[in-house]
N, CA, C and O atoms as CSV, one atom per row, in Angstrom:
chain,resi,resn,atom,element,x,y,z
A,1,GLY,N,N,-9.344,7.069,86.159
A,1,GLY,CA,C,-9.620,6.401,84.929
A,1,GLY,C,C,-8.374,5.861,84.235
A,1,GLY,O,O,-8.432,4.839,83.552
A,2,LYS,N,N,-7.244,6.551,84.411
A,2,LYS,CA,C,-6.023,6.114,83.738
A,2,LYS,C,C,-5.604,4.718,84.181
A,2,LYS,O,O,-5.143,3.918,83.368
A,3,LEU,N,N,-5.762,4.425,85.467
A,3,LEU,CA,C,-5.398,3.102,85.970
A,3,LEU,C,C,-6.248,2.020,85.317
A,3,LEU,O,O,-5.741,0.957,84.961
A,4,GLU,N,N,-7.529,2.289,85.161
A,4,GLU,CA,C,-8.416,1.315,84.503
A,4,GLU,C,C,-8.027,1.118,83.048
A,4,GLU,O,O,-8.039,-0.006,82.546
A,5,ILE,N,N,-7.682,2.207,82.368
A,5,ILE,CA,C,-7.251,2.106,80.968
A,5,ILE,C,C,-5.950,1.313,80.882
A,5,ILE,O,O,-5.779,0.493,79.980
A,6,GLU,N,N,-5.047,1.553,81.805
A,6,GLU,CA,C,-3.797,0.790,81.836
A,6,GLU,C,C,-4.078,-0.700,82.025
A,6,GLU,O,O,-3.440,-1.537,81.387
A,7,ASN,N,N,-5.024,-1.033,82.892
A,7,ASN,CA,C,-5.376,-2.438,83.114
A,7,ASN,C,C,-5.939,-3.072,81.840
A,7,ASN,O,O,-5.601,-4.207,81.507
A,8,VAL,N,N,-6.789,-2.342,81.137
A,8,VAL,CA,C,-7.349,-2.837,79.876
A,8,VAL,C,C,-6.234,-2.970,78.842
A,8,VAL,O,O,-6.223,-3.923,78.062
A,9,ALA,N,N,-5.304,-2.028,78.828
A,9,ALA,CA,C,-4.198,-2.064,77.868
A,9,ALA,C,C,-3.346,-3.313,78.030
A,9,ALA,O,O,-2.886,-3.881,77.039
A,10,VAL,N,N,-3.134,-3.742,79.252
A,10,VAL,CA,C,-2.371,-4.970,79.488
A,10,VAL,C,C,-3.070,-6.148,78.813
A,10,VAL,O,O,-2.427,-6.959,78.146
A,11,ILE,N,N,-4.369,-6.237,78.988
A,11,ILE,CA,C,-5.151,-7.316,78.368
A,11,ILE,C,C,-5.118,-7.187,76.851
A,11,ILE,O,O,-4.922,-8.178,76.148
A,12,LEU,N,N,-5.308,-5.966,76.341
A,12,LEU,CA,C,-5.294,-5.760,74.891
A,12,LEU,C,C,-3.952,-6.159,74.288
A,12,LEU,O,O,-3.911,-6.785,73.229
A,13,ASN,N,N,-2.868,-5.806,74.945
A,13,ASN,CA,C,-1.542,-6.178,74.429
A,13,ASN,C,C,-1.379,-7.693,74.348
A,13,ASN,O,O,-0.737,-8.196,73.426
A,14,GLN,N,N,-1.950,-8.418,75.295
A,14,GLN,CA,C,-1.888,-9.876,75.256
A,14,GLN,C,C,-2.699,-10.417,74.087
A,14,GLN,O,O,-2.249,-11.320,73.382
A,15,VAL,N,N,-3.879,-9.873,73.880
A,15,VAL,CA,C,-4.752,-10.325,72.793
A,15,VAL,C,C,-4.152,-9.966,71.443
A,15,VAL,O,O,-4.145,-10.786,70.524
A,16,VAL,N,N,-3.650,-8.745,71.322
A,16,VAL,CA,C,-3.086,-8.264,70.061
A,16,VAL,C,C,-1.928,-9.149,69.609
A,16,VAL,O,O,-1.747,-9.377,68.413
A,17,ALA,N,N,-1.162,-9.634,70.545
A,17,ALA,CA,C,-0.025,-10.497,70.198
A,17,ALA,C,C,-0.473,-11.793,69.517
A,17,ALA,O,O,0.313,-12.435,68.821
A,18,GLU,N,N,-1.724,-12.169,69.719
A,18,GLU,CA,C,-2.233,-13.422,69.153
A,18,GLU,C,C,-3.062,-13.228,67.878
A,18,GLU,O,O,-3.533,-14.204,67.295
A,19,ILE,N,N,-3.242,-11.989,67.447
A,19,ILE,CA,C,-4.026,-11.724,66.239
A,19,ILE,C,C,-3.197,-12.102,65.017
A,19,ILE,O,O,-2.030,-11.723,64.924
A,20,PRO,N,N,-3.784,-12.844,64.080
A,20,PRO,CA,C,-3.044,-13.192,62.851
A,20,PRO,C,C,-2.552,-11.934,62.134
A,20,PRO,O,O,-3.245,-10.918,62.086
A,21,LYS,N,N,-1.359,-12.024,61.586
A,21,LYS,CA,C,-0.721,-10.872,60.931
A,21,LYS,C,C,-1.533,-10.325,59.754
A,21,LYS,O,O,-1.433,-9.140,59.439
A,22,ASN,N,N,-2.337,-11.174,59.098
A,22,ASN,CA,C,-3.092,-10.721,57.930
A,22,ASN,C,C,-4.437,-10.073,58.297
A,22,ASN,O,O,-5.165,-9.645,57.401
A,23,LEU,N,N,-4.780,-9.990,59.577
A,23,LEU,CA,C,-6.032,-9.373,60.006
A,23,LEU,C,C,-5.794,-7.892,60.283
A,23,LEU,O,O,-4.930,-7.536,61.085
A,24,ASN,N,N,-6.558,-7.038,59.622
A,24,ASN,CA,C,-6.417,-5.594,59.759
A,24,ASN,C,C,-7.312,-5.116,60.908
A,24,ASN,O,O,-8.505,-4.887,60.712
A,25,TRP,N,N,-6.740,-4.966,62.095
A,25,TRP,CA,C,-7.507,-4.664,63.302
A,25,TRP,C,C,-7.249,-3.252,63.792
A,25,TRP,O,O,-6.239,-2.629,63.464
A,26,ILE,N,N,-8.205,-2.758,64.597
A,26,ILE,CA,C,-8.047,-1.489,65.302
A,26,ILE,C,C,-8.656,-1.616,66.697
A,26,ILE,O,O,-9.493,-2.481,66.955
A,27,ILE,N,N,-8.218,-0.747,67.568
A,27,ILE,CA,C,-8.862,-0.574,68.867
A,27,ILE,C,C,-9.660,0.717,68.754
A,27,ILE,O,O,-9.099,1.800,68.586
A,28,ARG,N,N,-10.980,0.580,68.851
A,28,ARG,CA,C,-11.874,1.732,68.714
A,28,ARG,C,C,-12.286,2.203,70.103
A,28,ARG,O,O,-12.823,1.435,70.901
A,29,VAL,N,N,-12.028,3.463,70.373
A,29,VAL,CA,C,-12.407,4.065,71.651
A,29,VAL,C,C,-13.633,4.949,71.391
A,29,VAL,O,O,-13.558,5.952,70.680
A,30,ASP,N,N,-14.752,4.552,71.983
A,30,ASP,CA,C,-16.014,5.266,71.801
A,30,ASP,C,C,-16.295,6.151,73.006
A,30,ASP,O,O,-16.302,5.678,74.142
A,31,GLY,N,N,-16.528,7.435,72.754
A,31,GLY,CA,C,-16.894,8.368,73.816
A,31,GLY,C,C,-18.398,8.568,73.844
A,31,GLY,O,O,-19.048,8.605,72.799
A,32,HIS,N,N,-18.951,8.695,75.046
A,32,HIS,CA,C,-20.392,8.890,75.239
A,32,HIS,C,C,-20.619,9.979,76.285
A,32,HIS,O,O,-19.742,10.266,77.099
A,33,THR,N,N,-21.789,10.572,76.251
A,33,THR,CA,C,-22.168,11.589,77.232
A,33,THR,C,C,-23.571,11.298,77.752
A,33,THR,O,O,-24.269,10.419,77.247
A,34,ASP,N,N,-23.966,12.051,78.769
A,34,ASP,CA,C,-25.367,12.005,79.172
A,34,ASP,C,C,-26.139,12.999,78.296
A,34,ASP,O,O,-25.568,13.578,77.372
A,35,SER,N,N,-27.396,13.195,78.570
A,35,SER,CA,C,-28.229,14.055,77.714
A,35,SER,C,C,-28.257,15.514,78.151
A,35,SER,O,O,-29.030,16.302,77.607
A,36,THR,N,N,-27.439,15.884,79.111
A,36,THR,CA,C,-27.398,17.265,79.570
A,36,THR,C,C,-26.840,18.156,78.468
A,36,THR,O,O,-25.778,17.874,77.913
A,37,SER,N,N,-27.556,19.230,78.153
A,37,SER,CA,C,-27.103,20.164,77.114
A,37,SER,C,C,-25.956,21.018,77.627
A,37,SER,O,O,-25.860,21.306,78.820
A,38,MET,N,N,-25.095,21.413,76.712
A,38,MET,CA,C,-24.001,22.308,77.053
A,38,MET,C,C,-24.563,23.701,77.324
A,38,MET,O,O,-25.530,24.126,76.692
A,39,VAL,N,N,-23.954,24.396,78.260
A,39,VAL,CA,C,-24.361,25.775,78.531
A,39,VAL,C,C,-23.623,26.694,77.562
A,39,VAL,O,O,-22.512,26.377,77.137
A,40,PRO,N,N,-24.214,27.810,77.216
A,40,PRO,CA,C,-23.529,28.750,76.321
A,40,PRO,C,C,-22.167,29.141,76.887
A,40,PRO,O,O,-22.036,29.431,78.077
A,41,GLY,N,N,-21.173,29.145,76.035
A,41,GLY,CA,C,-19.823,29.497,76.443
A,41,GLY,C,C,-19.020,28.346,77.022
A,41,GLY,O,O,-17.881,28.541,77.446
A,42,ALA,N,N,-19.596,27.146,77.047
A,42,ALA,CA,C,-18.875,25.985,77.568
A,42,ALA,C,C,-17.719,25.635,76.646
A,42,ALA,O,O,-17.676,26.073,75.496
A,43,GLU,N,N,-16.794,24.854,77.149
A,43,GLU,CA,C,-15.622,24.455,76.366
A,43,GLU,C,C,-16.026,23.716,75.094
A,43,GLU,O,O,-15.390,23.878,74.052
A,44,PHE,N,N,-17.086,22.902,75.175
A,44,PHE,CA,C,-17.538,22.125,74.027
A,44,PHE,C,C,-18.885,22.654,73.544
A,44,PHE,O,O,-19.750,23.009,74.343
A,45,LYS,N,N,-19.044,22.699,72.233
A,45,LYS,CA,C,-20.270,23.238,71.639
A,45,LYS,C,C,-21.484,22.376,71.973
A,45,LYS,O,O,-22.571,22.890,72.239
A,46,ASP,N,N,-21.282,21.047,71.956
A,46,ASP,CA,C,-22.401,20.139,72.198
A,46,ASP,C,C,-21.865,18.780,72.657
A,46,ASP,O,O,-20.655,18.596,72.796
A,47,ASN,N,N,-22.763,17.849,72.885
A,47,ASN,CA,C,-22.365,16.525,73.369
A,47,ASN,C,C,-21.583,15.731,72.331
A,47,ASN,O,O,-20.819,14.837,72.694
A,48,TRP,N,N,-21.757,16.037,71.051
A,48,TRP,CA,C,-20.941,15.384,70.025
A,48,TRP,C,C,-19.475,15.713,70.263
A,48,TRP,O,O,-18.624,14.823,70.295
A,49,GLU,N,N,-19.186,17.009,70.432
A,49,GLU,CA,C,-17.801,17.427,70.648
A,49,GLU,C,C,-17.247,16.865,71.952
A,49,GLU,O,O,-16.095,16.433,71.999
A,50,LEU,N,N,-18.052,16.867,73.007
A,50,LEU,CA,C,-17.600,16.341,74.290
A,50,LEU,C,C,-17.275,14.856,74.201
A,50,LEU,O,O,-16.258,14.408,74.729
A,51,SER,N,N,-18.135,14.095,73.533
A,51,SER,CA,C,-17.887,12.657,73.414
A,51,SER,C,C,-16.646,12.380,72.571
A,51,SER,O,O,-15.885,11.460,72.869
A,52,GLN,N,N,-16.440,13.175,71.515
A,52,GLN,CA,C,-15.231,13.039,70.695
A,52,GLN,C,C,-13.987,13.348,71.512
A,52,GLN,O,O,-12.993,12.624,71.449
A,53,ALA,N,N,-14.052,14.428,72.279
A,53,ALA,CA,C,-12.901,14.824,73.100
A,53,ALA,C,C,-12.606,13.762,74.150
A,53,ALA,O,O,-11.444,13.478,74.439
A,54,ARG,N,N,-13.636,13.186,74.710
A,54,ARG,CA,C,-13.466,12.130,75.720
A,54,ARG,C,C,-12.726,10.942,75.100
A,54,ARG,O,O,-11.777,10.425,75.690
A,55,ALA,N,N,-13.156,10.514,73.923
A,55,ALA,CA,C,-12.511,9.383,73.242
A,55,ALA,C,C,-11.086,9.743,72.823
A,55,ALA,O,O,-10.168,8.938,72.980
A,56,LEU,N,N,-10.903,10.934,72.297
A,56,LEU,CA,C,-9.587,11.352,71.822
A,56,LEU,C,C,-8.577,11.444,72.960
A,56,LEU,O,O,-7.403,11.124,72.772
A,57,SER,N,N,-9.020,11.875,74.129
A,57,SER,CA,C,-8.091,11.953,75.261
A,57,SER,C,C,-7.590,10.564,75.650
A,57,SER,O,O,-6.433,10.408,76.041
A,58,VAL,N,N,-8.449,9.561,75.546
A,58,VAL,CA,C,-8.044,8.186,75.851
A,58,VAL,C,C,-7.080,7.676,74.780
A,58,VAL,O,O,-6.071,7.051,75.106
A,59,VAL,N,N,-7.378,7.935,73.515
A,59,VAL,CA,C,-6.507,7.507,72.422
A,59,VAL,C,C,-5.122,8.139,72.583
A,59,VAL,O,O,-4.106,7.457,72.448
A,60,ARG,N,N,-5.084,9.425,72.868
A,60,ARG,CA,C,-3.788,10.099,73.035
A,60,ARG,C,C,-3.015,9.529,74.223
A,60,ARG,O,O,-1.796,9.378,74.150
A,61,PHE,N,N,-3.704,9.214,75.302
A,61,PHE,CA,C,-3.065,8.588,76.462
A,61,PHE,C,C,-2.510,7.221,76.093
A,61,PHE,O,O,-1.399,6.871,76.494
A,62,MET,N,N,-3.275,6.447,75.333
A,62,MET,CA,C,-2.826,5.112,74.932
A,62,MET,C,C,-1.601,5.187,74.031
A,62,MET,O,O,-0.745,4.304,74.081
A,63,ILE,N,N,-1.505,6.215,73.216
A,63,ILE,CA,C,-0.345,6.392,72.337
A,63,ILE,C,C,0.857,6.899,73.132
A,63,ILE,O,O,1.926,6.288,73.111
A,64,ALA,N,N,0.675,8.017,73.832
A,64,ALA,CA,C,1.797,8.690,74.499
A,64,ALA,C,C,2.315,7.929,75.715
A,64,ALA,O,O,3.525,7.839,75.925
A,65,ASP,N,N,1.409,7.385,76.511
A,65,ASP,CA,C,1.833,6.786,77.776
A,65,ASP,C,C,1.911,5.265,77.746
A,65,ASP,O,O,2.659,4.666,78.518
A,66,LEU,N,N,1.146,4.638,76.863
A,66,LEU,CA,C,1.094,3.179,76.863
A,66,LEU,C,C,1.721,2.557,75.625
A,66,LEU,O,O,1.814,1.334,75.529
A,67,GLY,N,N,2.158,3.394,74.660
A,67,GLY,CA,C,2.894,2.908,73.511
A,67,GLY,C,C,2.092,2.203,72.436
A,67,GLY,O,O,2.655,1.443,71.648
A,68,PHE,N,N,0.791,2.439,72.386
A,68,PHE,CA,C,0.003,1.816,71.322
A,68,PHE,C,C,0.298,2.512,69.999
A,68,PHE,O,O,0.472,3.730,69.967
A,69,PRO,N,N,0.355,1.752,68.906
A,69,PRO,CA,C,0.613,2.368,67.598
A,69,PRO,C,C,-0.580,3.216,67.137
A,69,PRO,O,O,-1.733,2.796,67.235
A,70,GLU,N,N,-0.276,4.408,66.637
A,70,GLU,CA,C,-1.314,5.354,66.203
A,70,GLU,C,C,-2.232,4.786,65.140
A,70,GLU,O,O,-3.427,5.083,65.126
A,71,ASP,N,N,-1.682,3.968,64.245
A,71,ASP,CA,C,-2.487,3.448,63.142
A,71,ASP,C,C,-3.420,2.315,63.557
A,71,ASP,O,O,-4.168,1.786,62.735
A,72,ARG,N,N,-3.373,1.949,64.827
A,72,ARG,CA,C,-4.248,0.883,65.328
A,72,ARG,C,C,-5.306,1.411,66.298
A,72,ARG,O,O,-5.972,0.627,66.975
A,73,LEU,N,N,-5.463,2.729,66.368
A,73,LEU,CA,C,-6.436,3.332,67.272
A,73,LEU,C,C,-7.374,4.253,66.510
A,73,LEU,O,O,-6.981,4.887,65.531
A,74,ALA,N,N,-8.619,4.321,66.969
A,74,ALA,CA,C,-9.611,5.230,66.401
A,74,ALA,C,C,-10.436,5.816,67.536
A,74,ALA,O,O,-10.838,5.104,68.456
A,75,ALA,N,N,-10.686,7.116,67.464
A,75,ALA,CA,C,-11.525,7.796,68.455
A,75,ALA,C,C,-12.850,8.153,67.798
A,75,ALA,O,O,-12.878,8.813,66.759
A,76,THR,N,N,-13.946,7.716,68.407
A,76,THR,CA,C,-15.267,8.020,67.877
A,76,THR,C,C,-16.143,8.588,68.988
A,76,THR,O,O,-15.974,8.257,70.162
A,77,GLY,N,N,-17.074,9.441,68.599
A,77,GLY,CA,C,-17.978,10.047,69.571
A,77,GLY,C,C,-19.426,9.776,69.212
A,77,GLY,O,O,-19.822,9.902,68.053
A,78,PHE,N,N,-20.202,9.411,70.192
A,78,PHE,CA,C,-21.618,9.103,69.996
A,78,PHE,C,C,-22.546,10.100,70.674
A,78,PHE,O,O,-23.766,9.945,70.622
A,79,GLY,N,N,-21.980,11.123,71.309
A,79,GLY,CA,C,-22.822,12.083,72.014
A,79,GLY,C,C,-23.676,11.386,73.053
A,79,GLY,O,O,-23.216,10.479,73.747
A,80,GLU,N,N,-24.914,11.813,73.153
A,80,GLU,CA,C,-25.852,11.224,74.113
A,80,GLU,C,C,-26.746,10.166,73.489
A,80,GLU,O,O,-27.710,9.724,74.114
A,81,PHE,N,N,-26.442,9.754,72.268
A,81,PHE,CA,C,-27.383,8.959,71.486
A,81,PHE,C,C,-27.290,7.444,71.648
A,81,PHE,O,O,-28.032,6.711,70.995
A,82,GLN,N,N,-26.388,6.962,72.509
A,82,GLN,CA,C,-26.280,5.532,72.788
A,82,GLN,C,C,-26.255,5.314,74.307
A,82,GLN,O,O,-25.278,4.787,74.839
A,83,PRO,N,N,-27.314,5.713,75.000
A,83,PRO,CA,C,-27.292,5.592,76.464
A,83,PRO,C,C,-27.366,4.139,76.925
A,83,PRO,O,O,-27.925,3.279,76.243
A,84,VAL,N,N,-26.792,3.888,78.095
A,84,VAL,CA,C,-26.959,2.590,78.743
A,84,VAL,C,C,-28.011,2.698,79.846
A,84,VAL,O,O,-28.518,1.688,80.334
A,85,SER,N,N,-28.330,3.925,80.228
A,85,SER,CA,C,-29.367,4.170,81.221
A,85,SER,C,C,-30.278,5.286,80.721
A,85,SER,O,O,-29.808,6.289,80.186
A,86,TYR,N,N,-31.571,5.104,80.899
A,86,TYR,CA,C,-32.537,6.110,80.459
A,86,TYR,C,C,-33.105,6.901,81.635
A,86,TYR,O,O,-34.017,7.708,81.460
A,87,GLY,N,N,-32.568,6.670,82.829
A,87,GLY,CA,C,-33.047,7.360,84.014
A,87,GLY,C,C,-32.526,8.781,84.099
A,87,GLY,O,O,-31.696,9.206,83.295
A,88,SER,N,N,-33.034,9.514,85.097
A,88,SER,CA,C,-32.653,10.920,85.245
A,88,SER,C,C,-31.990,11.225,86.590
A,88,SER,O,O,-31.706,12.384,86.894
A,89,THR,N,N,-31.744,10.190,87.392
A,89,THR,CA,C,-31.025,10.450,88.641
A,89,THR,C,C,-29.551,10.696,88.330
A,89,THR,O,O,-29.072,10.364,87.245
A,90,ALA,N,N,-28.840,11.278,89.288
A,90,ALA,CA,C,-27.416,11.552,89.081
A,90,ALA,C,C,-26.646,10.272,88.783
A,90,ALA,O,O,-25.759,10.266,87.929
A,91,GLU,N,N,-26.976,9.198,89.475
A,91,GLU,CA,C,-26.292,7.925,89.265
A,91,GLU,C,C,-26.578,7.360,87.875
A,91,GLU,O,O,-25.680,6.841,87.213
A,92,GLU,N,N,-27.820,7.464,87.442
A,92,GLU,CA,C,-28.192,6.946,86.114
A,92,GLU,C,C,-27.554,7.782,85.010
A,92,GLU,O,O,-27.077,7.230,84.018
A,93,MET,N,N,-27.539,9.085,85.165
A,93,MET,CA,C,-26.918,9.955,84.160
A,93,MET,C,C,-25.414,9.683,84.084
A,93,MET,O,O,-24.833,9.698,82.999
A,94,ALA,N,N,-24.785,9.435,85.233
A,94,ALA,CA,C,-23.339,9.181,85.269
A,94,ALA,C,C,-22.974,7.934,84.467
A,94,ALA,O,O,-21.886,7.864,83.896
A,95,GLN,N,N,-23.860,6.962,84.420
A,95,GLN,CA,C,-23.579,5.737,83.654
A,95,GLN,C,C,-23.406,6.026,82.168
A,95,GLN,O,O,-22.725,5.277,81.467
A,96,ASN,N,N,-24.002,7.084,81.692
A,96,ASN,CA,C,-23.908,7.417,80.269
A,96,ASN,C,C,-22.663,8.225,79.927
A,96,ASN,O,O,-22.314,8.349,78.753
A,97,ARG,N,N,-21.996,8.769,80.918
A,97,ARG,CA,C,-20.741,9.502,80.695
A,97,ARG,C,C,-19.605,8.493,80.789
A,97,ARG,O,O,-19.094,8.205,81.871
A,98,ARG,N,N,-19.224,7.964,79.631
A,98,ARG,CA,C,-18.300,6.832,79.644
A,98,ARG,C,C,-17.505,6.746,78.341
A,98,ARG,O,O,-17.775,7.447,77.365
A,99,ILE,N,N,-16.520,5.863,78.371
A,99,ILE,CA,C,-15.864,5.434,77.144
A,99,ILE,C,C,-16.025,3.920,77.060
A,99,ILE,O,O,-16.199,3.239,78.071
A,100,GLU,N,N,-15.964,3.419,75.853
A,100,GLU,CA,C,-15.951,1.987,75.605
A,100,GLU,C,C,-14.760,1.701,74.705
A,100,GLU,O,O,-14.497,2.443,73.759
A,101,ILE,N,N,-14.044,0.633,74.998
A,101,ILE,CA,C,-12.879,0.247,74.196
A,101,ILE,C,C,-13.191,-1.074,73.532
A,101,ILE,O,O,-13.528,-2.055,74.194
A,102,LYS,N,N,-13.072,-1.091,72.190
A,102,LYS,CA,C,-13.443,-2.284,71.425
A,102,LYS,C,C,-12.327,-2.662,70.463
A,102,LYS,O,O,-11.746,-1.808,69.793
A,103,LEU,N,N,-12.046,-3.929,70.407
A,103,LEU,CA,C,-11.110,-4.478,69.429
A,103,LEU,C,C,-11.947,-4.952,68.252
A,103,LEU,O,O,-12.837,-5.786,68.416
A,104,THR,N,N,-11.666,-4.423,67.062
A,104,THR,CA,C,-12.486,-4.746,65.897
A,104,THR,C,C,-11.624,-4.703,64.626
A,104,THR,O,O,-10.440,-4.370,64.677
A,105,GLU,N,N,-12.225,-5.040,63.511
A,105,GLU,CA,C,-11.540,-4.962,62.221
A,105,GLU,C,C,-11.719,-3.583,61.611
A,105,GLU,O,O,-12.694,-2.886,61.890
A,106,LYS,N,N,-10.765,-3.201,60.775
A,106,LYS,CA,C,-10.889,-1.941,60.016
A,106,LYS,C,C,-11.901,-2.125,58.928
A,106,LYS,O,O,-12.165,-1.193,58.168
């Protein structure tokens, strides 16, 4: 996944260079999960926490390894509540375990 994030970062850096200075922008990293419930004693209490952690790990990577400014990044978690697939096969469930990176205004 890091290689894919690095590839997106190259594109984002090109776009960011062209944003007008008076536009207050952020890169929002959205974490998502499938609908599988956490088992008792798991690292994360629920899918909200897992999706937040997923997004936060990407934000921290973008700051520490790719040099993005902290004040231009936001980590958000959607849990299982924004699926792209409603199926129950392993492949369909895997589609919902994802991050999305969006360039938007504050």
